[in-house]
Gaussian input, Z-matrix of N, CA and C with variables (Angstrom, degrees):
# hf/3-21g

backbone

0 1
 N
 C     1     B1
 C     2     B2     1     A1
 N     3     B3     2     A2     1     D1
 C     4     B4     3     A3     2     D2
 C     5     B5     4     A4     3     D3
 N     6     B6     5     A5     4     D4
 C     7     B7     6     A6     5     D5
 C     8     B8     7     A7     6     D6
 N     9     B9     8     A8     7     D7
 C    10    B10     9     A9     8     D8
 C    11    B11    10    A10     9     D9
 N    12    B12    11    A11    10    D10
 C    13    B13    12    A12    11    D11
 C    14    B14    13    A13    12    D12
 N    15    B15    14    A14    13    D13
 C    16    B16    15    A15    14    D14
 C    17    B17    16    A16    15    D15
 N    18    B18    17    A17    16    D16
 C    19    B19    18    A18    17    D17
 C    20    B20    19    A19    18    D18
 N    21    B21    20    A20    19    D19
 C    22    B22    21    A21    20    D20
 C    23    B23    22    A22    21    D21
 N    24    B24    23    A23    22    D22
 C    25    B25    24    A24    23    D23
 C    26    B26    25    A25    24    D24
 N    27    B27    26    A26    25    D25
 C    28    B28    27    A27    26    D26
 C    29    B29    28    A28    27    D27
 N    30    B30    29    A29    28    D28
 C    31    B31    30    A30    29    D29
 C    32    B32    31    A31    30    D30
 N    33    B33    32    A32    31    D31
 C    34    B34    33    A33    32    D32
 C    35    B35    34    A34    33    D33
 N    36    B36    35    A35    34    D34
 C    37    B37    36    A36    35    D35
 C    38    B38    37    A37    36    D36
 N    39    B39    38    A38    37    D37
 C    40    B40    39    A39    38    D38
 C    41    B41    40    A40    39    D39
 N    42    B42    41    A41    40    D40
 C    43    B43    42    A42    41    D41
 C    44    B44    43    A43    42    D42
 N    45    B45    44    A44    43    D43
 C    46    B46    45    A45    44    D44
 C    47    B47    46    A46    45    D45
 N    48    B48    47    A47    46    D46
 C    49    B49    48    A48    47    D47
 C    50    B50    49    A49    48    D48
 N    51    B51    50    A50    49    D49
 C    52    B52    51    A51    50    D50
 C    53    B53    52    A52    51    D51
 N    54    B54    53    A53    52    D52
 C    55    B55    54    A54    53    D53
 C    56    B56    55    A55    54    D54
 N    57    B57    56    A56    55    D55
 C    58    B58    57    A57    56    D56
 C    59    B59    58    A58    57    D57
 N    60    B60    59    A59    58    D58
 C    61    B61    60    A60    59    D59
 C    62    B62    61    A61    60    D60
 N    63    B63    62    A62    61    D61
 C    64    B64    63    A63    62    D62
 C    65    B65    64    A64    63    D63
 N    66    B66    65    A65    64    D64
 C    67    B67    66    A66    65    D65
 C    68    B68    67    A67    66    D66
 N    69    B69    68    A68    67    D67
 C    70    B70    69    A69    68    D68
 C    71    B71    70    A70    69    D69
 N    72    B72    71    A71    70    D70
 C    73    B73    72    A72    71    D71
 C    74    B74    73    A73    72    D72
 N    75    B75    74    A74    73    D73
 C    76    B76    75    A75    74    D74
 C    77    B77    76    A76    75    D75
 N    78    B78    77    A77    76    D76
 C    79    B79    78    A78    77    D77
 C    80    B80    79    A79    78    D78
 N    81    B81    80    A80    79    D79
 C    82    B82    81    A81    80    D80
 C    83    B83    82    A82    81    D81
 N    84    B84    83    A83    82    D82
 C    85    B85    84    A84    83    D83
 C    86    B86    85    A85    84    D84
 N    87    B87    86    A86    85    D85
 C    88    B88    87    A87    86    D86
 C    89    B89    88    A88    87    D87
 N    90    B90    89    A89    88    D88
 C    91    B91    90    A90    89    D89
 C    92    B92    91    A91    90    D90
 N    93    B93    92    A92    91    D91
 C    94    B94    93    A93    92    D92
 C    95    B95    94    A94    93    D93
 N    96    B96    95    A95    94    D94
 C    97    B97    96    A96    95    D95
 C    98    B98    97    A97    96    D96
 N    99    B99    98    A98    97    D97
 C   100   B100    99    A99    98    D98
 C   101   B101   100   A100    99    D99
 N   102   B102   101   A101   100   D100
 C   103   B103   102   A102   101   D101
 C   104   B104   103   A103   102   D102
 N   105   B105   104   A104   103   D103
 C   106   B106   105   A105   104   D104
 C   107   B107   106   A106   105   D105
 N   108   B108   107   A107   106   D106
 C   109   B109   108   A108   107   D107
 C   110   B110   109   A109   108   D108
 N   111   B111   110   A110   109   D109
 C   112   B112   111   A111   110   D110
 C   113   B113   112   A112   111   D111
 N   114   B114   113   A113   112   D112
 C   115   B115   114   A114   113   D113
 C   116   B116   115   A115   114   D114
 N   117   B117   116   A116   115   D115
 C   118   B118   117   A117   116   D116
 C   119   B119   118   A118   117   D117
 N   120   B120   119   A119   118   D118
 C   121   B121   120   A120   119   D119
 C   122   B122   121   A121   120   D120
 N   123   B123   122   A122   121   D121
 C   124   B124   123   A123   122   D122
 C   125   B125   124   A124   123   D123
 N   126   B126   125   A125   124   D124
 C   127   B127   126   A126   125   D125
 C   128   B128   127   A127   126   D126
 N   129   B129   128   A128   127   D127
 C   130   B130   129   A129   128   D128
 C   131   B131   130   A130   129   D129
 N   132   B132   131   A131   130   D130
 C   133   B133   132   A132   131   D131
 C   134   B134   133   A133   132   D132
 N   135   B135   134   A134   133   D133
 C   136   B136   135   A135   134   D134
 C   137   B137   136   A136   135   D135
 N   138   B138   137   A137   136   D136
 C   139   B139   138   A138   137   D137
 C   140   B140   139   A139   138   D138
 N   141   B141   140   A140   139   D139
 C   142   B142   141   A141   140   D140
 C   143   B143   142   A142   141   D141
 N   144   B144   143   A143   142   D142
 C   145   B145   144   A144   143   D143
 C   146   B146   145   A145   144   D144
 N   147   B147   146   A146   145   D145
 C   148   B148   147   A147   146   D146
 C   149   B149   148   A148   147   D147
 N   150   B150   149   A149   148   D148
 C   151   B151   150   A150   149   D149
 C   152   B152   151   A151   150   D150
 N   153   B153   152   A152   151   D151
 C   154   B154   153   A153   152   D152
 C   155   B155   154   A154   153   D153
 N   156   B156   155   A155   154   D154
 C   157   B157   156   A156   155   D155
 C   158   B158   157   A157   156   D156
 N   159   B159   158   A158   157   D157
 C   160   B160   159   A159   158   D158
 C   161   B161   160   A160   159   D159
 N   162   B162   161   A161   160   D160
 C   163   B163   162   A162   161   D161
 C   164   B164   163   A163   162   D162
 N   165   B165   164   A164   163   D163
 C   166   B166   165   A165   164   D164
 C   167   B167   166   A166   165   D165
 N   168   B168   167   A167   166   D166
 C   169   B169   168   A168   167   D167
 C   170   B170   169   A169   168   D168
 N   171   B171   170   A170   169   D169
 C   172   B172   171   A171   170   D170
 C   173   B173   172   A172   171   D171
 N   174   B174   173   A173   172   D172
 C   175   B175   174   A174   173   D173
 C   176   B176   175   A175   174   D174
 N   177   B177   176   A176   175   D175
 C   178   B178   177   A177   176   D176
 C   179   B179   178   A178   177   D177
 N   180   B180   179   A179   178   D178
 C   181   B181   180   A180   179   D179
 C   182   B182   181   A181   180   D180
 N   183   B183   182   A182   181   D181
 C   184   B184   183   A183   182   D182
 C   185   B185   184   A184   183   D183
 N   186   B186   185   A185   184   D184
 C   187   B187   186   A186   185   D185
 C   188   B188   187   A187   186   D186
 N   189   B189   188   A188   187   D187
 C   190   B190   189   A189   188   D188
 C   191   B191   190   A190   189   D189
 N   192   B192   191   A191   190   D190
 C   193   B193   192   A192   191   D191
 C   194   B194   193   A193   192   D192
 N   195   B195   194   A194   193   D193
 C   196   B196   195   A195   194   D194
 C   197   B197   196   A196   195   D195
 N   198   B198   197   A197   196   D196
 C   199   B199   198   A198   197   D197
 C   200   B200   199   A199   198   D198
 N   201   B201   200   A200   199   D199
 C   202   B202   201   A201   200   D200
 C   203   B203   202   A202   201   D201
 N   204   B204   203   A203   202   D202
 C   205   B205   204   A204   203   D203
 C   206   B206   205   A205   204   D204
 N   207   B207   206   A206   205   D205
 C   208   B208   207   A207   206   D206
 C   209   B209   208   A208   207   D207
 N   210   B210   209   A209   208   D208
 C   211   B211   210   A210   209   D209
 C   212   B212   211   A211   210   D210
 N   213   B213   212   A212   211   D211
 C   214   B214   213   A213   212   D212
 C   215   B215   214   A214   213   D213
 N   216   B216   215   A215   214   D214
 C   217   B217   216   A216   215   D215
 C   218   B218   217   A217   216   D216
 N   219   B219   218   A218   217   D217
 C   220   B220   219   A219   218   D218
 C   221   B221   220   A220   219   D219
 N   222   B222   221   A221   220   D220
 C   223   B223   222   A222   221   D221
 C   224   B224   223   A223   222   D222
 N   225   B225   224   A224   223   D223
 C   226   B226   225   A225   224   D224
 C   227   B227   226   A226   225   D225
 N   228   B228   227   A227   226   D226
 C   229   B229   228   A228   227   D227
 C   230   B230   229   A229   228   D228
 N   231   B231   230   A230   229   D229
 C   232   B232   231   A231   230   D230
 C   233   B233   232   A232   231   D231
 N   234   B234   233   A233   232   D232
 C   235   B235   234   A234   233   D233
 C   236   B236   235   A235   234   D234
 N   237   B237   236   A236   235   D235
 C   238   B238   237   A237   236   D236
 C   239   B239   238   A238   237   D237
 N   240   B240   239   A239   238   D238
 C   241   B241   240   A240   239   D239
 C   242   B242   241   A241   240   D240
 N   243   B243   242   A242   241   D241
 C   244   B244   243   A243   242   D242
 C   245   B245   244   A244   243   D243
 N   246   B246   245   A245   244   D244
 C   247   B247   246   A246   245   D245
 C   248   B248   247   A247   246   D246
 N   249   B249   248   A248   247   D247
 C   250   B250   249   A249   248   D248
 C   251   B251   250   A250   249   D249
 N   252   B252   251   A251   250   D250
 C   253   B253   252   A252   251   D251
 C   254   B254   253   A253   252   D252
 N   255   B255   254   A254   253   D253
 C   256   B256   255   A255   254   D254
 C   257   B257   256   A256   255   D255
 N   258   B258   257   A257   256   D256
 C   259   B259   258   A258   257   D257
 C   260   B260   259   A259   258   D258
 N   261   B261   260   A260   259   D259
 C   262   B262   261   A261   260   D260
 C   263   B263   262   A262   261   D261
 N   264   B264   263   A263   262   D262
 C   265   B265   264   A264   263   D263
 C   266   B266   265   A265   264   D264
 N   267   B267   266   A266   265   D265
 C   268   B268   267   A267   266   D266
 C   269   B269   268   A268   267   D267
 N   270   B270   269   A269   268   D268
 C   271   B271   270   A270   269   D269
 C   272   B272   271   A271   270   D270
 N   273   B273   272   A272   271   D271
 C   274   B274   273   A273   272   D272
 C   275   B275   274   A274   273   D273
 N   276   B276   275   A275   274   D274
 C   277   B277   276   A276   275   D275
 C   278   B278   277   A277   276   D276
 N   279   B279   278   A278   277   D277
 C   280   B280   279   A279   278   D278
 C   281   B281   280   A280   279   D279
 N   282   B282   281   A281   280   D280
 C   283   B283   282   A282   281   D281
 C   284   B284   283   A283   282   D282
 N   285   B285   284   A284   283   D283
 C   286   B286   285   A285   284   D284
 C   287   B287   286   A286   285   D285
 N   288   B288   287   A287   286   D286
 C   289   B289   288   A288   287   D287
 C   290   B290   289   A289   288   D288
 N   291   B291   290   A290   289   D289
 C   292   B292   291   A291   290   D290
 C   293   B293   292   A292   291   D291
 N   294   B294   293   A293   292   D292
 C   295   B295   294   A294   293   D293
 C   296   B296   295   A295   294   D294
 N   297   B297   296   A296   295   D295
 C   298   B298   297   A297   296   D296
 C   299   B299   298   A298   297   D297
 N   300   B300   299   A299   298   D298
 C   301   B301   300   A300   299   D299
 C   302   B302   301   A301   300   D300
 N   303   B303   302   A302   301   D301
 C   304   B304   303   A303   302   D302
 C   305   B305   304   A304   303   D303
 N   306   B306   305   A305   304   D304
 C   307   B307   306   A306   305   D305
 C   308   B308   307   A307   306   D306
 N   309   B309   308   A308   307   D307
 C   310   B310   309   A309   308   D308
 C   311   B311   310   A310   309   D309
 N   312   B312   311   A311   310   D310
 C   313   B313   312   A312   311   D311
 C   314   B314   313   A313   312   D312
 N   315   B315   314   A314   313   D313
 C   316   B316   315   A315   314   D314
 C   317   B317   316   A316   315   D315
 N   318   B318   317   A317   316   D316
 C   319   B319   318   A318   317   D317
 C   320   B320   319   A319   318   D318
 N   321   B321   320   A320   319   D319
 C   322   B322   321   A321   320   D320
 C   323   B323   322   A322   321   D321
 N   324   B324   323   A323   322   D322
 C   325   B325   324   A324   323   D323
 C   326   B326   325   A325   324   D324
 N   327   B327   326   A326   325   D325
 C   328   B328   327   A327   326   D326
 C   329   B329   328   A328   327   D327
 N   330   B330   329   A329   328   D328
 C   331   B331   330   A330   329   D329
 C   332   B332   331   A331   330   D330
 N   333   B333   332   A332   331   D331
 C   334   B334   333   A333   332   D332
 C   335   B335   334   A334   333   D333
 N   336   B336   335   A335   334   D334
 C   337   B337   336   A336   335   D335
 C   338   B338   337   A337   336   D336
 N   339   B339   338   A338   337   D337
 C   340   B340   339   A339   338   D338
 C   341   B341   340   A340   339   D339

   B1=1.4497
   B2=1.5197
   B3=1.3072
   B4=1.4582
   B5=1.5196
   B6=1.3219
   B7=1.4603
   B8=1.5245
   B9=1.3424
   B10=1.4567
   B11=1.5318
   B12=1.3218
   B13=1.4556
   B14=1.5218
   B15=1.3317
   B16=1.4621
   B17=1.5197
   B18=1.3351
   B19=1.4625
   B20=1.5212
   B21=1.3360
   B22=1.4616
   B23=1.5227
   B24=1.3233
   B25=1.4636
   B26=1.5203
   B27=1.3226
   B28=1.4647
   B29=1.5180
   B30=1.3207
   B31=1.4644
   B32=1.5245
   B33=1.3105
   B34=1.4595
   B35=1.5291
   B36=1.3181
   B37=1.4577
   B38=1.5279
   B39=1.3215
   B40=1.4585
   B41=1.5297
   B42=1.3361
   B43=1.4608
   B44=1.5246
   B45=1.3357
   B46=1.4664
   B47=1.5310
   B48=1.3259
   B49=1.4644
   B50=1.5288
   B51=1.3241
   B52=1.4631
   B53=1.5265
   B54=1.3234
   B55=1.4710
   B56=1.5241
   B57=1.3252
   B58=1.4607
   B59=1.5318
   B60=1.3368
   B61=1.4629
   B62=1.5304
   B63=1.3213
   B64=1.4668
   B65=1.5273
   B66=1.3313
   B67=1.4652
   B68=1.5276
   B69=1.3251
   B70=1.4570
   B71=1.5288
   B72=1.3222
   B73=1.4639
   B74=1.5196
   B75=1.3257
   B76=1.4639
   B77=1.5257
   B78=1.3197
   B79=1.4613
   B80=1.5313
   B81=1.3389
   B82=1.4614
   B83=1.5303
   B84=1.3328
   B85=1.4652
   B86=1.5261
   B87=1.3283
   B88=1.4662
   B89=1.5275
   B90=1.3269
   B91=1.4630
   B92=1.5242
   B93=1.3335
   B94=1.4655
   B95=1.5233
   B96=1.3303
   B97=1.4624
   B98=1.5202
   B99=1.2995
   B100=1.4639
   B101=1.5292
   B102=1.3141
   B103=1.4615
   B104=1.5264
   B105=1.3165
   B106=1.4660
   B107=1.5229
   B108=1.3232
   B109=1.4634
   B110=1.5181
   B111=1.3316
   B112=1.4651
   B113=1.5118
   B114=1.3353
   B115=1.4551
   B116=1.5230
   B117=1.3190
   B118=1.4656
   B119=1.5264
   B120=1.3296
   B121=1.4649
   B122=1.5207
   B123=1.3331
   B124=1.4607
   B125=1.5191
   B126=1.3240
   B127=1.4632
   B128=1.5190
   B129=1.3280
   B130=1.4603
   B131=1.5128
   B132=1.3197
   B133=1.4530
   B134=1.5209
   B135=1.3427
   B136=1.4688
   B137=1.5230
   B138=1.3175
   B139=1.4586
   B140=1.5189
   B141=1.3032
   B142=1.4654
   B143=1.5252
   B144=1.2923
   B145=1.4538
   B146=1.5220
   B147=1.3123
   B148=1.4527
   B149=1.5283
   B150=1.3235
   B151=1.4614
   B152=1.5096
   B153=1.3118
   B154=1.4516
   B155=1.5191
   B156=1.3166
   B157=1.4538
   B158=1.5182
   B159=1.3036
   B160=1.4645
   B161=1.5185
   B162=1.3141
   B163=1.4534
   B164=1.5158
   B165=1.3172
   B166=1.4566
   B167=1.5224
   B168=1.3209
   B169=1.4578
   B170=1.5209
   B171=1.3311
   B172=1.4630
   B173=1.5234
   B174=1.3266
   B175=1.4593
   B176=1.5299
   B177=1.3337
   B178=1.4635
   B179=1.5183
   B180=1.3201
   B181=1.4687
   B182=1.5203
   B183=1.3171
   B184=1.4602
   B185=1.5151
   B186=1.3137
   B187=1.4619
   B188=1.5169
   B189=1.3282
   B190=1.4603
   B191=1.5249
   B192=1.3147
   B193=1.4704
   B194=1.5348
   B195=1.2930
   B196=1.4665
   B197=1.5265
   B198=1.3324
   B199=1.4589
   B200=1.5211
   B201=1.3311
   B202=1.4592
   B203=1.5195
   B204=1.3179
   B205=1.4597
   B206=1.5155
   B207=1.3187
   B208=1.4570
   B209=1.5183
   B210=1.3220
   B211=1.4628
   B212=1.5174
   B213=1.3265
   B214=1.4538
   B215=1.5172
   B216=1.3125
   B217=1.4579
   B218=1.5184
   B219=1.3282
   B220=1.4600
   B221=1.5229
   B222=1.3191
   B223=1.4652
   B224=1.5238
   B225=1.3008
   B226=1.4548
   B227=1.5126
   B228=1.2984
   B229=1.4513
   B230=1.5205
   B231=1.3390
   B232=1.4603
   B233=1.5276
   B234=1.3102
   B235=1.4657
   B236=1.5321
   B237=1.3246
   B238=1.4644
   B239=1.5184
   B240=1.3318
   B241=1.4571
   B242=1.5197
   B243=1.3328
   B244=1.4623
   B245=1.5276
   B246=1.3094
   B247=1.4617
   B248=1.5273
   B249=1.3195
   B250=1.4598
   B251=1.5240
   B252=1.3237
   B253=1.4605
   B254=1.5312
   B255=1.3227
   B256=1.4644
   B257=1.5289
   B258=1.3298
   B259=1.4699
   B260=1.5282
   B261=1.3357
   B262=1.4639
   B263=1.5262
   B264=1.3204
   B265=1.4634
   B266=1.5283
   B267=1.3337
   B268=1.4663
   B269=1.5243
   B270=1.3214
   B271=1.4640
   B272=1.5302
   B273=1.3243
   B274=1.4719
   B275=1.5259
   B276=1.3479
   B277=1.4649
   B278=1.5293
   B279=1.3250
   B280=1.4688
   B281=1.5295
   B282=1.3319
   B283=1.4648
   B284=1.5224
   B285=1.3181
   B286=1.4630
   B287=1.5308
   B288=1.3446
   B289=1.4705
   B290=1.5267
   B291=1.3374
   B292=1.4632
   B293=1.5224
   B294=1.3257
   B295=1.4678
   B296=1.5267
   B297=1.3276
   B298=1.4563
   B299=1.5283
   B300=1.3362
   B301=1.4616
   B302=1.5224
   B303=1.3268
   B304=1.4642
   B305=1.5270
   B306=1.3204
   B307=1.4627
   B308=1.5315
   B309=1.3373
   B310=1.4700
   B311=1.5257
   B312=1.3065
   B313=1.4685
   B314=1.5213
   B315=1.3321
   B316=1.4755
   B317=1.5233
   B318=1.3321
   B319=1.4701
   B320=1.5179
   B321=1.3245
   B322=1.4578
   B323=1.5089
   B324=1.3391
   B325=1.4576
   B326=1.5326
   B327=1.3236
   B328=1.4582
   B329=1.5163
   B330=1.3204
   B331=1.4541
   B332=1.5149
   B333=1.3083
   B334=1.4513
   B335=1.5240
   B336=1.3270
   B337=1.4533
   B338=1.5195
   B339=1.3123
   B340=1.4713
   B341=1.4923
   A1=109.47
   A2=116.70
   A3=121.82
   A4=109.18
   A5=116.42
   A6=121.16
   A7=109.04
   A8=117.53
   A9=119.19
   A10=110.45
   A11=116.44
   A12=122.36
   A13=108.57
   A14=115.99
   A15=121.58
   A16=107.01
   A17=116.37
   A18=121.51
   A19=108.31
   A20=116.21
   A21=121.86
   A22=108.65
   A23=115.42
   A24=121.72
   A25=107.95
   A26=116.72
   A27=121.04
   A28=109.33
   A29=115.88
   A30=123.23
   A31=111.97
   A32=116.57
   A33=121.32
   A34=108.95
   A35=115.28
   A36=120.86
   A37=110.37
   A38=114.98
   A39=122.16
   A40=108.82
   A41=116.51
   A42=121.54
   A43=109.56
   A44=117.29
   A45=119.89
   A46=112.41
   A47=118.27
   A48=121.15
   A49=110.69
   A50=116.80
   A51=120.90
   A52=109.63
   A53=117.35
   A54=120.10
   A55=111.24
   A56=116.47
   A57=120.52
   A58=110.37
   A59=117.05
   A60=121.38
   A61=110.03
   A62=116.43
   A63=121.46
   A64=110.36
   A65=117.04
   A66=120.13
   A67=111.42
   A68=117.22
   A69=121.25
   A70=110.49
   A71=117.57
   A72=121.55
   A73=111.40
   A74=117.11
   A75=120.67
   A76=109.77
   A77=116.84
   A78=120.86
   A79=110.48
   A80=117.68
   A81=121.01
   A82=110.66
   A83=116.99
   A84=119.96
   A85=110.92
   A86=116.81
   A87=121.39
   A88=110.38
   A89=118.00
   A90=120.28
   A91=110.94
   A92=116.48
   A93=120.54
   A94=112.75
   A95=116.45
   A96=122.23
   A97=108.40
   A98=116.63
   A99=122.24
   A100=113.69
   A101=117.33
   A102=120.83
   A103=113.45
   A104=118.67
   A105=120.48
   A106=108.54
   A107=115.97
   A108=121.59
   A109=112.45
   A110=116.51
   A111=120.24
   A112=108.80
   A113=116.26
   A114=121.23
   A115=108.97
   A116=115.17
   A117=121.49
   A118=107.73
   A119=116.45
   A120=121.66
   A121=108.25
   A122=116.14
   A123=121.81
   A124=107.42
   A125=115.92
   A126=122.19
   A127=106.85
   A128=115.67
   A129=117.88
   A130=110.66
   A131=114.17
   A132=121.82
   A133=105.94
   A134=117.09
   A135=118.69
   A136=110.52
   A137=115.48
   A138=120.70
   A139=108.48
   A140=115.57
   A141=121.88
   A142=106.87
   A143=115.32
   A144=120.14
   A145=113.18
   A146=119.05
   A147=121.66
   A148=113.33
   A149=117.47
   A150=119.97
   A151=110.99
   A152=115.30
   A153=119.48
   A154=108.42
   A155=116.71
   A156=121.00
   A157=111.26
   A158=114.75
   A159=120.13
   A160=108.56
   A161=115.00
   A162=120.19
   A163=108.08
   A164=115.85
   A165=121.23
   A166=110.99
   A167=115.10
   A168=123.12
   A169=106.58
   A170=116.57
   A171=121.44
   A172=108.92
   A173=115.86
   A174=122.10
   A175=107.70
   A176=115.48
   A177=121.73
   A178=108.01
   A179=116.40
   A180=121.92
   A181=108.06
   A182=115.49
   A183=121.98
   A184=108.43
   A185=116.02
   A186=120.78
   A187=108.23
   A188=114.95
   A189=122.52
   A190=106.38
   A191=118.56
   A192=118.91
   A193=111.21
   A194=116.38
   A195=124.48
   A196=115.05
   A197=119.05
   A198=118.24
   A199=111.64
   A200=114.88
   A201=122.04
   A202=106.53
   A203=116.58
   A204=122.16
   A205=108.05
   A206=115.95
   A207=121.24
   A208=109.55
   A209=114.99
   A210=122.10
   A211=107.03
   A212=115.57
   A213=120.33
   A214=108.24
   A215=116.95
   A216=121.69
   A217=108.83
   A218=114.54
   A219=120.85
   A220=109.14
   A221=115.81
   A222=119.00
   A223=110.07
   A224=115.69
   A225=119.81
   A226=111.86
   A227=115.51
   A228=120.85
   A229=112.42
   A230=116.87
   A231=120.17
   A232=113.32
   A233=117.74
   A234=124.08
   A235=113.14
   A236=118.35
   A237=121.05
   A238=111.51
   A239=117.48
   A240=120.33
   A241=113.17
   A242=117.07
   A243=119.51
   A244=110.01
   A245=117.51
   A246=123.52
   A247=107.58
   A248=116.84
   A249=120.77
   A250=111.61
   A251=117.54
   A252=120.31
   A253=111.71
   A254=117.96
   A255=121.34
   A256=109.50
   A257=116.65
   A258=120.74
   A259=110.59
   A260=116.90
   A261=120.38
   A262=111.23
   A263=117.42
   A264=120.80
   A265=110.65
   A266=117.09
   A267=120.45
   A268=110.90
   A269=116.45
   A270=120.99
   A271=111.06
   A272=117.71
   A273=119.66
   A274=112.06
   A275=118.09
   A276=119.77
   A277=110.45
   A278=115.80
   A279=119.92
   A280=110.75
   A281=117.13
   A282=120.89
   A283=110.58
   A284=117.31
   A285=121.11
   A286=110.50
   A287=116.75
   A288=119.87
   A289=111.00
   A290=117.03
   A291=119.40
   A292=111.11
   A293=117.41
   A294=120.35
   A295=110.77
   A296=117.29
   A297=120.65
   A298=110.57
   A299=116.14
   A300=119.79
   A301=110.97
   A302=116.30
   A303=120.89
   A304=110.71
   A305=117.29
   A306=121.38
   A307=110.57
   A308=117.36
   A309=120.57
   A310=110.77
   A311=116.90
   A312=120.92
   A313=110.39
   A314=117.19
   A315=120.22
   A316=112.02
   A317=116.40
   A318=119.84
   A319=111.74
   A320=117.16
   A321=120.37
   A322=113.47
   A323=117.59
   A324=121.71
   A325=111.86
   A326=116.93
   A327=121.96
   A328=108.06
   A329=116.22
   A330=120.26
   A331=108.68
   A332=116.66
   A333=122.08
   A334=109.53
   A335=115.66
   A336=120.06
   A337=109.22
   A338=116.25
   A339=120.77
   A340=111.30
   D1=130.17
   D2=177.16
   D3=-85.13
   D4=124.53
   D5=178.79
   D6=-73.57
   D7=136.29
   D8=176.36
   D9=-64.72
   D10=135.46
   D11=-178.99
   D12=-116.96
   D13=126.74
   D14=176.42
   D15=-116.06
   D16=120.51
   D17=-179.87
   D18=-113.07
   D19=128.59
   D20=-179.96
   D21=-123.06
   D22=131.91
   D23=175.70
   D24=-108.22
   D25=129.74
   D26=177.84
   D27=-121.95
   D28=135.92
   D29=178.68
   D30=60.33
   D31=26.40
   D32=177.87
   D33=-159.54
   D34=163.27
   D35=179.42
   D36=-77.83
   D37=150.46
   D38=176.43
   D39=-66.60
   D40=141.67
   D41=-179.78
   D42=-128.85
   D43=113.46
   D44=177.94
   D45=-61.28
   D46=-33.94
   D47=179.35
   D48=-65.51
   D49=-41.77
   D50=178.37
   D51=-66.99
   D52=-41.77
   D53=177.84
   D54=-60.11
   D55=-41.88
   D56=179.35
   D57=-64.78
   D58=-40.27
   D59=178.11
   D60=-61.78
   D61=-43.43
   D62=179.85
   D63=-63.61
   D64=-47.04
   D65=-179.76
   D66=-60.92
   D67=-37.73
   D68=177.07
   D69=-65.49
   D70=-41.39
   D71=179.22
   D72=-66.41
   D73=-40.25
   D74=177.80
   D75=-65.74
   D76=-39.17
   D77=178.29
   D78=-60.39
   D79=-39.55
   D80=177.26
   D81=-64.97
   D82=-39.97
   D83=177.27
   D84=-63.41
   D85=-42.22
   D86=-178.12
   D87=-65.72
   D88=-33.71
   D89=177.64
   D90=-63.55
   D91=-35.11
   D92=179.85
   D93=-86.41
   D94=-34.91
   D95=-175.39
   D96=-128.11
   D97=87.33
   D98=-173.51
   D99=-66.85
   D100=-13.30
   D101=-176.49
   D102=-80.13
   D103=-0.27
   D104=179.35
   D105=-66.65
   D106=124.03
   D107=-178.62
   D108=-98.06
   D109=-30.32
   D110=-175.42
   D111=-159.16
   D112=150.82
   D113=176.71
   D114=-138.59
   D115=132.52
   D116=177.27
   D117=-125.80
   D118=129.54
   D119=-179.55
   D120=-125.28
   D121=128.42
   D122=176.18
   D123=-118.50
   D124=126.79
   D125=176.76
   D126=-118.54
   D127=129.15
   D128=179.42
   D129=-144.79
   D130=158.90
   D131=172.96
   D132=-106.56
   D133=108.55
   D134=179.85
   D135=-65.34
   D136=151.98
   D137=178.08
   D138=-81.48
   D139=114.77
   D140=177.58
   D141=-133.26
   D142=95.84
   D143=-173.36
   D144=-72.26
   D145=-23.47
   D146=-175.55
   D147=-94.75
   D148=4.25
   D149=-176.54
   D150=-117.48
   D151=151.58
   D152=173.62
   D153=-97.11
   D154=154.97
   D155=179.96
   D156=80.98
   D157=151.60
   D158=178.98
   D159=-103.31
   D160=129.86
   D161=174.74
   D162=-114.33
   D163=154.29
   D164=-174.07
   D165=-110.51
   D166=139.37
   D167=173.50
   D168=-108.14
   D169=130.55
   D170=-178.16
   D171=-123.08
   D172=133.74
   D173=176.12
   D174=-129.09
   D175=128.34
   D176=179.65
   D177=-121.30
   D178=131.80
   D179=172.60
   D180=-120.52
   D181=122.21
   D182=177.47
   D183=-113.39
   D184=126.53
   D185=177.08
   D186=-98.09
   D187=120.71
   D188=175.85
   D189=-126.28
   D190=164.67
   D191=179.30
   D192=-55.22
   D193=132.06
   D194=176.08
   D195=72.04
   D196=6.84
   D197=-175.70
   D198=-165.33
   D199=152.14
   D200=168.28
   D201=-117.27
   D202=119.40
   D203=179.87
   D204=-94.23
   D205=125.25
   D206=-178.12
   D207=-119.29
   D208=130.15
   D209=177.24
   D210=-124.01
   D211=131.22
   D212=178.91
   D213=-130.57
   D214=123.90
   D215=179.66
   D216=-118.23
   D217=110.61
   D218=177.42
   D219=-88.62
   D220=155.45
   D221=177.05
   D222=-61.30
   D223=135.30
   D224=179.07
   D225=-88.50
   D226=169.49
   D227=178.42
   D228=-71.10
   D229=-17.99
   D230=-177.12
   D231=-83.62
   D232=3.24
   D233=177.91
   D234=65.99
   D235=16.82
   D236=-179.95
   D237=-65.17
   D238=-27.72
   D239=-176.94
   D240=-89.28
   D241=21.23
   D242=171.84
   D243=-75.02
   D244=-16.52
   D245=175.23
   D246=-103.00
   D247=121.55
   D248=-176.16
   D249=-60.82
   D250=-33.99
   D251=-178.64
   D252=-70.82
   D253=-33.43
   D254=175.39
   D255=-66.53
   D256=-44.56
   D257=178.76
   D258=-61.94
   D259=-42.80
   D260=178.84
   D261=-66.03
   D262=-43.20
   D263=-179.94
   D264=-60.95
   D265=-42.94
   D266=177.13
   D267=-59.36
   D268=-45.41
   D269=-178.08
   D270=-65.80
   D271=-42.30
   D272=-179.43
   D273=-70.53
   D274=-31.10
   D275=173.60
   D276=-64.08
   D277=-42.92
   D278=178.20
   D279=-64.62
   D280=-39.03
   D281=178.33
   D282=-63.82
   D283=-41.87
   D284=178.70
   D285=-61.57
   D286=-42.70
   D287=178.59
   D288=-62.46
   D289=-42.51
   D290=179.91
   D291=-67.09
   D292=-36.86
   D293=176.34
   D294=-64.62
   D295=-40.36
   D296=177.76
   D297=-62.65
   D298=-44.18
   D299=177.86
   D300=-60.87
   D301=-43.76
   D302=179.23
   D303=-61.39
   D304=-41.80
   D305=179.94
   D306=-64.88
   D307=-40.33
   D308=178.40
   D309=-63.49
   D310=-41.59
   D311=179.51
   D312=-64.92
   D313=-43.87
   D314=-179.43
   D315=-64.38
   D316=-34.29
   D317=179.25
   D318=-78.44
   D319=-13.92
   D320=-178.61
   D321=88.10
   D322=13.74
   D323=179.42
   D324=-72.59
   D325=-20.97
   D326=-176.59
   D327=-118.58
   D328=130.39
   D329=176.84
   D330=-89.81
   D331=129.43
   D332=-179.94
   D333=-96.38
   D334=148.37
   D335=175.99
   D336=-74.11
   D337=139.00
   D338=-178.02
   D339=-75.54

């Protein structure tokens, strides 16, 4: 089952290439974690009047049974997020880690504190 993907661009123009990259990344997540029901990605350029260069903020919400996993990647001080693909890759790596943690908890591999 293909999870529905909603991509929103804020303070920037829509990019079909970025949308295609996101859909490909979500497809890879779905291959590993079939329980993904929905994915929402928001990409925006925050307003920073005192800084040069545009940095990207990425927020990913993944809906899985019993939980909504949210990943938010703010631009770092090192200017790494001046490239939208770097910002997206960071966010999707974090999403994959959270999905792995969620899967371990559901299988009972991780003991939670009461």
